[in-house]
N, C-alpha and C positions, 0 to 999 in steps of 0.2 A: 227221447234220448235215454239210453240206459246207462246208469252209473254203477260200476262194479265196486263192491266193497270187499277188500281182502284183509283179514286179520294178519298181522305180522307178529307172531309170538315173541314176546320180550322186547318188541320195538314200538308197535302202535298199530295204525290202520292205514292201508293204501286205498285211495279212491281213484278210479280211472274211468274215462269215457273216450269214445272215438268221435272225432269231428266229421262234418259232412265231407271234408276233403280226405278222410281216411287217416288222419293223424291221431295218435294216442296222446292224451293229456292226463296228467294225474297229480295227486297231492299225497304225500306221506305225512301223517300227523303222528308225532312221537309222543308216546304215553309219558305223562309226568314231566314233560319238557316244554319250554317256550320256543318250539321249533316246528316249522313246516317246510318240507321240501316240495317244490313244484317242478315237475319234469314233463318233457315231451320227447317223442321219438325223433331221431335224426333221419330225415328222408334219404340222406346220402349213405347211411350206414344202418342196415336193418337190425343190427345187434347193438347199436349205440343209442344213447339218450343224452339230452342236455338238461341240466338241472340248475335250480336256483334255490338257495337256502334263505328262508324268511323266519323272523321271530313272529310270535302271535300278533303283536301290534302291527308289524309290517304286512302280515296276511290280511288283517282287518282293513288296513289302508288300501291294499290291492282290491279287496272285495268292494270297497266304497268306489274306487275308480271304475270297476266293472259294472256298477249299478246295483249291487246286491242290497246295500243299505237302503237305497231309495225304494226298491221293490218291497222290502220288509216293512218300511214305514207306511206305504200305501195299503198293504195287506192288513196291517195293524190298525188302520183307520186314522192314522196321524196326518192325513192330508196328502196333497200331491208332492211328488219329488221336488226337492229344492235344487 
């Protein structure tokens, strides 16, 4: 899977990828702010998107729910996921 990284001057960075079903998913990380916007395309409107605004701690909680923290712990040698 390829993740595209797009600098947004004066704003931050947008990271996007395309799912196996052809949906675009992305995150905008705002520079100097405790904010992340998660978005995905709207299959019923090719020009529309749906988004969700998260604080950094909420983004970390979502990453934990998706298993990122467990993967990082295994890679770091801290044992099996809990």
